[in-house]
N, C-alpha and C positions, 0 to 999 in steps of 0.2 A: 683872439685872432685864430689861434690854432684850433680852438674849439669850434668856431664857425666853419673853418675849412673841413674839419672832420665831420661835422653835421652835413655839409653839402655833399661830401663823398658818400656818406651813408644814404642820403636821399637819391643820389645818382644810381647807386647799386640797387636800391629797392625798386626804382622805376625800371631799370633794366630787367630785373627779375620778374616783375609783374607783367611787363610786355612780352617777355619770353614765354611765360606761362600762357598768356592770351594767344599768342601765335601758335603755340603747340596745340592748343585746343582747336584753333581754326584749321590747322593742318589735318587734325583727326577727322573732322566732319564739318564742312562749311554749311551743310543743310540745316544745322541746328539754328541758324539765324532766320529761318523761314518760320514766322509765327503762325500758329493755328489756333485762333481764339475768336470768340464772338461769331461763330459759324462762318468765319472767313477762311475758307480752305484755299490756300494758294500754294501751288507746287513750285519747285525751283525753276521750272521752265517758264513760269508766269511772273516771276518776280521782276519788278522794275529795277533796271541796272543790275541784271542778274549776275554779272561777272565781276562785281565790285570786290569780292573776296580774293579774286585771283591775284590782285596786286600785293597781297600780304603773304601769300603762301611761301615765298622764297625769302622772306625777311626773318631774321633771327637776331636777338640781342645777346651779345657775348661780352665777356668782361673786358677784353682788350679793344673794344670799339673806341674810336676817337670821339671827342665831343661833337665835332661837325657831323660825323657819320651817325652818331646817336641822335642829334637834332634832326637830321634828315629822315631817319626812320620814324621818329615821333611825328614829323610833319606828314608822312605817308599815312600813319594811323589816324591823324586828325582829318585828313582828306577822306579817308574811308568812313570816319564817324559822320562827317557831313553828308556823305552819300546815303548812309543809313537813315539820317534825319529826313532827307528828301523822300526816301522810300516810305517811311512812317507817315510823312505828311500826305502822300498820295493815298495811303490806306485809310487815313482819317477822313479824307474827303469821300471815299467810297462808303465808309460806315455812316457818316453824317447824313449823306444824301440817299441812303437806302439802296445803294447799287450793288449790294452783295449778291442778292438773288436777282440776277438780270432778267430771267424769264418772268418773274412776278412783276418786275418793274415795267416790262413791255406790255403785259396784260393790263396793268392799271392805266398805262398811257393810252391804250386802244379804247378805253371807255369814253374818251372825249370825242366830239365830232371832228371831222377832217380839218376844219378851219382851226380849231383849238390845237389839234396835233401839230399843225404847221407852226403855230406860235410856240408851242412847247419845244419843238426841235430848234427853233431860232433862239429862244431864250435860255436853252440849256447851257450855253457857254458862259452865261452871266450868273449862273447859280452860285458860284463861289463868292460873288460880290454881295448878293442879297442874303446868303445863308439859307440852310435847308428849309426852315419853317417859313421864312418870308417869301422864298421862291415858290413854295407850294401854295401859299395864300395868294400870291400874284396870279398864278395859273388858274386857281379855283375862281378868283374874282372875274377873270376874263371868260372862263367857261360859263359862269353865271350870267355875265353880260351877253354872251352869245345866245343863251337860252331865252333871256328876256327879249332880245331883239327878234328872235324867231317867233316868240309868242305874240309880240306886238304886230309883227307882219301878218300872222294868222288872224288876229282880231281886226286888223285893217281890211283884210280880205272879206271878213264877215260884214263889216260896216259898208264896204263898197257894194256888197250884194243885198244890202237893205236888212240885214239880220240884226236884231237887237237883244236876243236872249239866247241862252245856251241850248235850250230845247230845240229851237229852230236851227242852231248851229250843228247839232247832231244830225238832223234831217238833211241839212246841206252837205255834210261830209259823206253821208250815205249815198246821196244822189250823185255827188261828184265821183265817188268810187265806181258807181254804176256806169257813169259816162266814160270813165277811163277804160273800163272793161269793154264797153261797146266800141270804143275807138280801137282797142286791140283786136276785136273781132273783125273790124273793117280792114285792118291790115292783113288778117288771115284771108279775107275775101280777095284782096288784091293779089295775094300769093297764089290762090287757086286759079285766078284768071290767067296765070302764066301757062297753065296746062289745059286751058279750055279748048284749044284746037286739037289736042290729042286725047281722045276719049279714054284710052287705056291708062295714060299717065294720070288723068283726072280721077279715075276710079281708084287707082292706087293711093293717091293723096287723101281722098275721102275715107278710104278704109283705114289708113294710118291715123287720121284724126279721130275716127270712131273708137279705135283702140285706146288712144290717149284719154278721151273723155270718159271711157268706161273703167279707167284705172289699170288697164292691161298693158303690159310692155308691147309696143308695136313690133309686129313681125314683118310688116310690109316695108321695104326700103323706100327712101324718099325718091320719087321719080326724077330723073335727070331731064333737063330741057335740052333735047338733042338738037333742036333747031337753033340754039343759041351758040354763037361762036365765042371762043375765049379771047379775051383782050390780049393784044401783043405786049411783049415786055416793054417797060418804060425806058425811054432813052434818057440817060443821065447826063448827056453832054451839055456842059454849060450851067448845070443846076448848082446853086450854092450848097456848099458842104460836101460835094462829091470827093474832094481831095482828102477829106478826113476819114474816108471809109477804106477798109481793106477790100480785097477782091471778093471775099465771101459776103461781106456786107453789101457790096455793090450788086452782087448777083441776087441777094435777097430783095433789095429795093426794086430791082428790075422785075422780078417775078411777082412781087406783091403789089407793084405799081405804087410805091411810096417814095415821096421826095426825100432826099438825104437829110434836109433840115428837120423834117418831122420825125424821121427815124432816130436821129441823134437825140431829139428831145424825149421821145418815148423811151429810148434806151437808158438815158440818164435817170428818168423817173423810176423805171423798174429797178435799176441797180441801187438807187438810193433807198427805195422801199425795202428791197431785199436785205441791204446792210442793216437797216433799222430793225427789221423783224427777225433776222437770222434765217430767212428763207421766204419764198414767195409761191403762192398758189395761183393757178390759172384764173380763178374767180377774182382774186385780188388784182391781178393784172388787168382784167377786163374792167374792173371798177376804176382803175387809175387812168387808163387811156380809153376814151369814148370814141372808138372807131369800130369798123366792121369786126365782128367776133372771129371770123375766119382769119383776117389779117392779124388780129391780136394773138390768135393761137400760133400762127406761123412765126411771129416775132418772138413769142414766149419760148417756143420749142428751139428756135435758133439760138437765143441767149443761153438757154440751158445747155444745149449741145456744145457751144463754144466756151462754156465755163464762166460767163459773165455773172450769172445768177444761179442760185440753187433752189431746189424744191423744198417747200416747208414740210 
């Protein structure tokens, strides 16, 4: 009996000593707990539950601690250990799914078509259920399905046009491209008709187009249609979504003549794309929202100026 009590006393003193050594090391430098391995460079500002060590910095094991106080300190250390396990679990997810180099991950994601990128974004939250390899296989299978559907649609277009071989298909594609270019030229004709009443403006437009066709940077400014009156600001009274806008956004919608509901939809799309890409270019914004390019530019500049998005 006395031997058992003596052994328990020795174990208690040893545990107190070991925990005291651990806490002294923690007090010297808590940053040693930040691992830098497998090319995973995480600073103390980026750690999950970054201030977990702070709960231990004032704890010290001394010889005259009561059993209850000693058990309480051990419980605090156990809680800290569980928080470290959660930190390591999150790092393991990052390693397993290849999220260490986020820039490389975003570049690989952009190789998919827009429809597959939307699916990728939706299924990302289920990646831990499938596992990294199975999740990649799932996305790749859907990307292959999209490519097959697009190819089938192209072949159906050939069949509807009476084409039965690939040689004729190449001729068809060439003629279709020519028709599209001619259609674009017809839009240019409708553009020059705006200035047909003003010989000076028409001459300026033709000179500008000649410079563009010859590969020279145009020096003639685009003629302004002075006979055209600017549209009045849009009245937002009673339009849905107006109450969700601040004063600056209301002013933008009035000047651009954009209804609040459409503006909120475009804003959400641009903000989400900016968060995914880490920045947004004007060309990307124009690809996302298919409206007048001048309106897109004004919306893009406004969101940049107000801090909703950042330039790539």
